[in-house]
Backbone as numpy.savetxt, mean C-alpha at the origin, in Angstrom:
# Nx Ny Nz CAx CAy CAz Cx Cy Cz
-23.43 -9.68 7.60 -22.48 -10.61 7.19 -21.42 -10.97 8.41
-21.31 -12.16 8.74 -20.52 -12.56 9.80 -19.07 -12.35 9.45
-18.33 -12.25 10.66 -16.97 -11.89 10.58 -15.99 -13.07 10.01
-14.90 -12.79 9.39 -13.93 -13.75 9.02 -13.19 -14.31 10.10
-13.18 -15.58 10.24 -12.44 -16.28 11.35 -10.97 -15.83 11.41
-10.36 -15.82 12.51 -9.05 -15.28 12.63 -8.02 -16.34 11.97
-7.09 -15.84 11.59 -5.75 -16.50 11.03 -4.98 -17.12 11.96
-4.51 -18.28 11.68 -3.41 -18.87 12.79 -2.28 -19.24 12.02
-1.13 -19.52 12.73 0.29 -19.93 11.99 -0.11 -21.12 11.22
0.43 -21.08 9.94 0.22 -22.35 9.18 -1.00 -22.09 8.10
-1.89 -21.11 8.37 -2.89 -20.90 7.48 -2.32 -20.33 6.18
-2.91 -20.65 5.04 -2.45 -20.11 3.57 -3.28 -18.95 3.30
-2.58 -17.92 2.76 -3.21 -16.59 2.33 -2.57 -16.05 0.87
-3.59 -15.69 0.02 -3.16 -15.22 -1.28 -2.98 -13.65 -1.21
-1.75 -13.28 -1.56 -1.60 -11.82 -1.57 -2.05 -11.39 -2.96
-3.06 -10.74 -3.15 -3.73 -10.18 -4.37 -3.08 -9.20 -5.12
-1.74 -9.39 -5.45 -0.90 -8.33 -6.05 0.12 -8.99 -7.04
0.43 -8.25 -8.14 1.45 -8.64 -9.03 2.70 -7.61 -8.76
2.57 -6.64 -7.95 3.50 -5.75 -7.72 4.64 -6.13 -6.78
5.83 -6.25 -7.33 6.98 -6.91 -6.69 7.46 -6.13 -5.69
7.29 -4.77 -5.61 7.61 -4.02 -4.42 6.74 -4.17 -3.22
5.51 -4.32 -3.54 4.52 -4.41 -2.45 4.63 -5.93 -1.91
4.85 -6.85 -2.70 4.98 -8.29 -2.33 6.29 -8.41 -1.33
7.33 -7.67 -1.58 8.49 -7.71 -0.70 8.09 -7.11 0.55
7.37 -5.96 0.64 7.05 -5.48 1.91 6.02 -6.21 2.64
5.22 -6.83 2.01 4.21 -7.78 2.71 4.90 -8.98 3.29
5.86 -9.63 2.64 6.72 -10.55 2.94 7.32 -10.40 4.33
7.89 -9.10 4.48 8.59 -8.64 5.59 7.64 -8.44 6.76
6.48 -7.90 6.34 5.48 -7.72 7.54 4.78 -9.11 8.07
4.69 -10.06 7.18 4.08 -11.19 7.57 5.04 -12.14 8.32
6.31 -11.91 8.12 7.35 -12.89 8.64 7.19 -13.35 10.00
6.84 -12.56 11.07 6.69 -13.13 12.30 5.40 -13.96 12.64
4.48 -14.12 11.69 3.23 -14.73 12.01 3.10 -16.29 11.68
3.95 -16.69 10.90 3.85 -18.19 10.52 2.93 -18.43 9.50
2.43 -17.55 8.63 1.37 -17.81 7.74 2.08 -18.17 6.37
1.49 -19.03 5.55 1.97 -19.43 4.27 1.49 -18.32 3.19
2.43 -17.58 2.82 1.92 -16.61 1.77 2.22 -17.06 0.37
1.19 -16.81 -0.55 1.46 -17.03 -1.92 0.91 -15.89 -2.67
1.61 -15.47 -3.67 1.18 -14.21 -4.42 0.19 -14.62 -5.65
-0.57 -13.70 -5.96 -1.52 -13.99 -7.23 -0.65 -14.31 -8.50
0.57 -13.62 -8.59 1.49 -13.95 -9.67 1.89 -15.36 -9.66
2.08 -15.87 -8.53 2.62 -17.30 -8.42 1.50 -18.21 -8.72
0.36 -17.79 -8.46 -0.81 -18.81 -8.99 -1.49 -18.49 -10.34
-0.62 -17.57 -10.95 -0.92 -17.08 -12.36 -2.43 -16.75 -12.50
-2.83 -16.05 -11.38 -4.16 -15.29 -11.38 -4.25 -14.02 -12.28
-5.32 -13.86 -12.95 -5.33 -12.61 -13.82 -5.47 -11.40 -12.89
-4.90 -10.24 -13.45 -5.22 -8.94 -12.81 -6.48 -8.24 -13.01
-7.19 -8.12 -12.15 -8.61 -7.56 -12.52 -8.41 -6.05 -12.95
-9.45 -5.47 -13.63 -9.43 -4.04 -13.86 -9.83 -3.39 -12.57
-8.97 -2.31 -12.35 -9.27 -1.50 -11.06 -10.17 -0.30 -11.45
-11.50 -0.71 -11.59 -12.47 0.35 -11.88 -12.97 1.27 -10.91
-12.50 1.02 -9.64 -12.98 1.82 -8.46 -12.63 3.12 -8.68
-13.28 4.23 -7.74 -12.78 5.52 -7.67 -12.44 5.87 -6.29
-12.11 4.92 -5.48 -11.71 5.08 -3.97 -10.59 3.80 -3.84
-9.75 4.00 -2.74 -8.87 2.95 -2.49 -9.69 1.69 -2.09
-10.71 1.91 -1.20 -11.39 0.74 -0.69 -12.08 0.01 -1.90
-12.67 0.74 -2.83 -13.27 0.05 -4.01 -12.32 -1.01 -4.72
-11.09 -0.44 -4.96 -10.22 -0.98 -5.71 -9.60 -2.21 -4.90
-9.48 -1.93 -3.63 -9.04 -2.98 -2.75 -10.08 -4.22 -2.80
-11.31 -3.89 -2.67 -12.24 -4.96 -2.68 -12.22 -5.71 -3.96
-12.09 -4.96 -5.15 -12.04 -5.59 -6.47 -10.97 -6.68 -6.56
-9.82 -6.32 -6.09 -8.68 -7.13 -6.18 -8.65 -8.31 -5.26
-9.13 -8.10 -4.11 -9.30 -9.21 -3.07 -10.32 -10.18 -3.34
-11.56 -9.76 -3.79 -12.54 -10.71 -4.15 -12.23 -11.35 -5.41
-11.54 -10.74 -6.40 -11.17 -11.54 -7.76 -10.19 -12.61 -7.30
-9.31 -12.40 -6.47 -8.15 -13.47 -6.15 -8.92 -14.51 -5.22
-9.76 -14.09 -4.37 -10.41 -15.07 -3.43 -11.29 -16.03 -4.35
-12.16 -15.48 -5.19 -12.94 -16.30 -6.11 -12.13 -17.16 -6.99
-10.98 -16.66 -7.67 -10.19 -17.45 -8.49 -9.50 -18.65 -7.88
-9.08 -18.34 -6.56 -8.20 -19.36 -5.80 -8.96 -20.20 -4.89
-10.14 -19.82 -4.37 -10.84 -20.54 -3.41 -10.06 -20.32 -2.08
-9.42 -19.37 -1.81 -8.63 -19.06 -0.64 -8.82 -17.71 -0.08
-8.58 -17.55 1.16 -8.57 -16.12 1.66 -7.54 -15.27 0.95
-7.93 -14.04 0.64 -7.02 -13.13 -0.16 -6.96 -11.80 0.47
-5.79 -11.25 0.52 -5.51 -9.96 0.98 -4.91 -9.08 0.00
-5.60 -8.07 -0.27 -5.16 -6.93 -1.24 -4.83 -5.78 -0.72
-4.03 -4.97 -1.36 -3.62 -3.58 -0.92 -4.08 -2.60 -2.03
-4.65 -1.40 -1.71 -4.75 -0.40 -2.70 -4.24 0.75 -2.07
-3.20 1.43 -2.68 -2.59 2.69 -1.99 -2.10 3.69 -2.98
-1.88 4.81 -2.62 -1.42 5.72 -3.39 -0.90 7.18 -2.78
-0.53 7.96 -3.57 0.01 9.21 -3.06 -0.93 10.42 -3.32
-1.34 11.12 -2.27 -2.30 12.18 -2.48 -1.68 13.34 -2.14
-1.58 14.38 -3.08 -0.84 15.65 -2.95 -1.78 16.94 -2.57
-1.78 17.51 -1.64 -2.88 18.53 -1.24 -2.86 19.62 -2.39
-1.82 20.07 -2.87 -1.81 21.15 -3.74 -2.29 20.72 -5.18
-2.41 19.50 -5.44 -2.94 18.89 -6.73 -4.36 18.31 -6.51
-4.90 18.79 -5.57 -6.38 18.40 -5.20 -6.57 16.92 -4.89
-5.37 16.36 -4.27 -5.46 14.96 -3.77 -4.84 14.04 -4.96
-4.57 14.56 -6.12 -4.00 13.63 -7.08 -2.40 13.25 -6.80
-1.92 12.17 -7.32 -2.63 11.31 -8.15 -3.59 10.46 -7.54
-3.54 10.20 -6.22 -4.66 9.38 -5.51 -4.80 7.95 -5.98
-5.93 7.69 -6.17 -6.20 6.23 -6.66 -5.59 6.01 -8.17
-5.12 6.96 -8.74 -4.60 6.70 -10.11 -3.09 6.95 -9.99
-2.49 6.75 -8.87 -0.96 6.79 -8.61 -0.18 6.04 -9.56
-0.51 4.93 -9.63 0.14 3.81 -10.69 0.13 4.42 -12.06
-0.96 4.94 -12.42 -1.35 5.32 -13.73 -0.43 6.49 -14.19
0.13 7.47 -13.18 0.96 8.54 -13.33 2.29 8.20 -13.77
2.60 6.73 -13.49 3.82 6.13 -13.82 3.87 5.67 -15.29
2.73 5.58 -15.95 2.59 5.17 -17.37 2.53 3.80 -17.51
2.16 3.28 -18.74 1.95 1.89 -18.87 3.14 0.98 -18.66
4.49 1.46 -18.78 5.61 0.89 -18.30 5.83 0.73 -17.01
5.13 1.49 -16.05 5.46 1.68 -14.68 6.62 2.26 -14.47
6.98 3.42 -15.16 8.25 4.25 -15.01 8.00 5.17 -13.86
8.41 4.89 -12.68 8.16 5.69 -11.61 9.01 6.89 -11.50
10.18 6.81 -12.20 10.87 8.08 -12.45 10.04 9.12 -13.14
9.52 8.64 -14.22 8.44 9.54 -14.99 7.33 9.92 -14.07
6.76 9.04 -13.25 5.65 9.45 -12.47 6.00 10.61 -11.47
7.19 10.44 -10.89 7.76 11.42 -9.79 7.97 12.78 -10.59
8.49 12.78 -11.79 8.72 14.06 -12.36 7.45 14.59 -12.83
6.44 13.87 -13.25 5.06 14.38 -13.47 4.42 15.06 -12.37
4.63 14.43 -11.13 4.22 15.11 -9.75 4.83 16.40 -9.59
6.08 16.41 -9.71 6.96 17.67 -9.64 6.50 18.69 -10.59
6.49 18.43 -11.86 5.85 19.41 -12.82 4.58 19.91 -12.55
3.70 19.10 -11.98 2.54 19.66 -11.63 2.55 20.66 -10.41
3.44 20.35 -9.54 3.49 21.22 -8.39 4.12 22.47 -8.83
5.06 22.51 -9.80 5.64 23.73 -10.12 4.83 24.54 -11.06
3.93 23.75 -11.78 2.80 24.44 -12.48 1.79 25.17 -11.49
1.66 24.69 -10.34 0.84 25.04 -9.30 1.48 26.16 -8.37
2.79 26.58 -8.82 3.55 27.36 -8.00 3.84 26.88 -6.59
3.77 25.53 -6.26 3.85 25.08 -5.12 5.49 24.68 -4.83
6.21 25.67 -4.33 7.49 25.58 -4.11 8.11 25.46 -2.80
7.31 25.92 -1.94 7.91 26.03 -0.45 7.30 24.61 0.30
8.01 24.06 1.37 7.50 22.88 1.96 5.94 22.98 2.41
5.67 24.03 2.94 4.28 24.15 3.37 3.25 23.97 2.22
3.64 24.24 0.94 2.72 24.09 -0.18 3.03 22.79 -0.86
3.72 21.83 -0.16 3.99 20.58 -0.85 3.74 19.33 0.01
2.60 19.68 0.88 2.09 18.64 1.85 1.50 17.47 1.07
1.55 16.32 1.40 1.09 15.10 0.88 0.88 13.91 1.85
0.12 13.04 1.43 0.10 11.80 2.39 -0.12 10.51 1.43
0.38 9.53 1.96 0.27 8.13 1.39 -0.95 7.57 2.15
-1.81 6.97 1.34 -2.92 6.07 1.95 -2.77 4.75 1.51
-3.20 3.78 2.30 -3.29 2.33 1.98 -4.49 1.71 2.51
-5.26 1.07 1.65 -6.48 0.21 2.27 -6.20 -1.19 1.93
-6.21 -2.15 3.04 -6.19 -3.54 2.77 -7.56 -4.11 2.79
-7.72 -5.05 2.03 -9.16 -5.83 2.07 -8.74 -7.37 2.23
-9.23 -7.91 3.31 -9.12 -9.37 3.33 -10.58 -9.88 2.98
-10.40 -10.82 1.88 -11.73 -11.31 1.39 -11.74 -12.86 1.27
-12.99 -13.33 1.74 -13.20 -14.77 1.85 -13.94 -15.21 0.50
-13.68 -16.31 -0.04 -14.45 -16.87 -1.25 -15.93 -16.84 -1.12
-16.47 -16.87 0.14 -17.94 -16.76 0.17 -18.43 -15.33 0.13
-17.49 -14.40 -0.04 -17.95 -12.97 -0.18 -17.79 -12.07 1.03
-17.46 -12.51 2.12 -17.22 -11.80 3.33 -15.92 -10.99 2.98
-15.81 -9.84 3.76 -14.53 -9.15 3.68 -14.41 -8.17 4.85
-13.15 -7.59 5.03 -12.98 -6.61 6.05 -11.91 -5.71 5.51
-12.02 -4.33 5.97 -11.18 -3.36 5.40 -10.35 -2.77 6.57
-9.10 -2.33 6.24 -8.20 -1.77 7.05 -7.40 -0.67 6.35
-7.42 0.58 6.97 -6.72 1.80 6.42 -5.74 2.34 7.28
-4.64 2.81 6.58 -3.51 3.43 7.19 -3.16 4.66 6.39
-2.63 5.68 7.10 -2.23 6.93 6.41 -0.94 7.41 7.01
-0.20 8.04 6.34 0.94 8.75 6.82 1.30 10.01 6.07
1.50 11.13 6.88 1.61 12.36 6.25 2.96 12.83 6.02
3.32 13.65 4.99 4.66 14.10 4.79 4.67 15.34 3.78
5.87 15.29 3.16 6.12 16.56 2.15 6.70 15.94 0.89
6.50 16.38 -0.15 7.09 16.09 -1.42 8.33 16.81 -1.48
9.44 16.20 -1.90 10.83 16.91 -2.00 11.26 16.54 -3.44
12.23 17.46 -3.89 12.72 17.25 -5.30 14.15 17.78 -5.22
15.19 17.08 -5.88 14.97 15.93 -6.59 14.88 14.58 -5.70
14.53 13.41 -6.46 14.24 12.25 -5.60 15.57 11.87 -4.72
15.39 11.28 -3.61 16.33 10.99 -2.79 16.27 9.48 -2.42
17.39 8.68 -2.55 17.40 7.32 -2.09 16.91 6.24 -3.26
17.36 5.05 -3.03 17.13 4.08 -4.01 16.39 2.88 -3.35
15.96 3.02 -2.16 15.21 1.89 -1.42 13.76 2.09 -1.60
13.01 1.22 -1.12 11.61 1.27 -1.28 11.04 0.99 -2.77
10.02 1.56 -3.12 9.45 1.47 -4.47 8.62 2.58 -4.82
8.13 2.69 -6.04 7.14 3.74 -6.42 7.63 5.10 -6.23
6.72 5.72 -5.53 7.15 7.33 -5.36 7.91 7.59 -3.92
8.52 6.59 -3.39 9.13 6.63 -2.00 10.26 7.66 -2.12
11.01 7.81 -3.22 12.12 8.76 -3.10 11.71 10.08 -3.06
10.47 10.55 -3.35 10.23 11.91 -3.26 9.27 12.27 -2.03
9.05 11.21 -1.22 8.10 11.50 -0.05 8.90 11.44 1.32
8.85 12.60 1.98 9.62 12.60 3.26 8.48 12.65 4.36
8.40 11.67 5.17 7.31 11.57 6.15 7.52 12.54 7.28
6.37 12.95 7.87 6.44 14.14 8.76 7.37 13.61 10.01
8.22 14.64 10.47 9.06 14.28 11.58 10.22 13.52 11.33
10.64 13.40 9.87 11.82 12.78 9.45 12.64 13.73 8.46
14.01 13.45 8.43 14.64 14.30 7.53 15.17 13.41 6.14
14.65 12.33 6.12 14.92 11.46 5.01 13.71 11.02 4.39
13.79 10.64 3.10 12.56 9.95 2.32 12.45 8.69 2.69
11.19 7.99 2.22 11.01 6.71 2.31 12.12 5.93 1.41
12.67 6.59 0.40 13.62 6.15 -0.55 14.97 5.83 0.17
15.19 6.77 1.23 16.47 6.62 2.00 16.30 5.81 3.25
15.20 5.22 3.37 14.99 4.46 4.76 14.92 3.05 4.62
15.64 2.46 5.42 15.71 0.96 5.62 14.29 0.50 5.67
13.94 -0.76 5.10 12.64 -1.21 5.25 12.25 -1.58 6.64
13.26 -1.87 7.49 12.91 -2.27 8.91 12.54 -0.99 9.67
12.90 0.28 9.24 12.49 1.59 9.87 11.21 1.84 9.36
10.98 1.66 8.16 9.81 2.10 7.37 8.56 1.26 7.83
8.79 0.06 7.97 7.58 -0.88 8.49 7.52 -1.27 9.80
8.49 -0.68 10.73 8.46 -0.84 12.15 7.17 -0.60 12.81
6.75 -1.49 13.60 5.41 -1.40 14.33 5.40 -2.36 15.39
4.72 -2.15 16.44 4.44 -3.20 17.50 2.84 -3.18 17.77
2.51 -4.24 18.18 1.00 -4.46 18.53 0.47 -3.28 19.36
-0.74 -2.61 18.92 -1.23 -1.66 19.68 -0.68 -0.31 19.23
0.19 -0.15 18.42 0.97 1.10 18.06 0.98 1.22 16.57
0.96 2.40 16.02 0.98 2.67 14.55 2.39 2.34 14.17
2.45 1.77 13.00 3.86 1.85 12.24 4.05 3.17 11.55
5.21 3.14 10.78 5.54 4.48 10.17 4.80 4.67 8.97
4.93 3.56 8.07 4.41 3.72 6.68 2.87 3.48 6.71
2.14 3.83 5.71 0.82 3.77 5.59 0.50 2.27 5.55
1.22 1.48 4.85 0.95 0.12 4.81 1.06 -0.52 6.09
2.19 -0.26 6.84 2.28 -0.90 8.03 1.26 -0.39 9.04
0.84 0.64 8.93 -0.24 1.16 9.92 -1.61 0.44 9.49
-1.85 0.26 8.27 -3.02 -0.57 7.96 -2.86 -2.06 8.22
-1.57 -2.59 8.27 -1.29 -3.95 8.51 -1.49 -4.25 10.04
-1.08 -3.19 10.79 -1.05 -3.37 12.21 -2.68 -3.54 12.76
-3.52 -2.77 12.00 -5.03 -2.92 12.41 -5.53 -4.40 11.89
-5.01 -4.70 10.84 -5.28 -6.11 10.19 -4.80 -7.16 11.28
-3.64 -7.09 11.83 -3.16 -8.17 12.68 -3.88 -8.08 14.01
-4.21 -6.98 14.57 -4.98 -6.78 15.75 -6.38 -7.42 15.47
-6.91 -7.28 14.38 -8.25 -7.87 14.15 -8.48 -9.20 13.67
-7.53 -9.77 12.89 -7.55 -10.98 12.09 -6.48 -11.98 12.41
-5.58 -11.79 12.96 -4.61 -12.78 13.40 -4.64 -13.34 14.74
-4.84 -14.50 14.99 -4.79 -15.13 16.31 -3.55 -15.10 16.97
-3.47 -14.70 18.19 -2.22 -14.68 19.07 -2.18 -15.93 19.86
-1.74 -17.11 19.18 -1.72 -18.35 19.81 -0.81 -18.43 20.93
């Protein structure tokens, strides 16, 4: 399958997500590149069932559904929190742990309850990582994947009100504050050729290097 042509300033791209927190983060990440970004929600595209068992499978499902429905290039993100002491859970089911109403306070408490049940009380027993897989899909079926990971520790109680999802209980390695306490500029900071801090920024930096033309 041939590669997808590189994107240029002024090109239009669908973000295959209805998650407002993700959309805000992507808008910040895309800001320097001059692309026209429209969300799946703005186009009133349906949300496909995420039936995959890996981040890559779900990212592909979402990106290809948006590309086919819109006739445009589409970028999706599938990401989640993987906790070592819980065998990698919640993983691809991270959003499900927040329940049907997407109550992430409930989701964070569920993770903490599971850690307590596993007697994982010391920082060394509470290691975790966030994973993000981006998929750029073309309406003709071509796609490309980009992955990012950030390691850290689960803390309790939640700290901070910034970010979204499980950010308030995740302290990235090398830092003494959670993603929930971290300004978005610090969380998503990255430069070409270097990793960003967040899993999404790290995946996005690979996407930029591979897919965005530097005019």
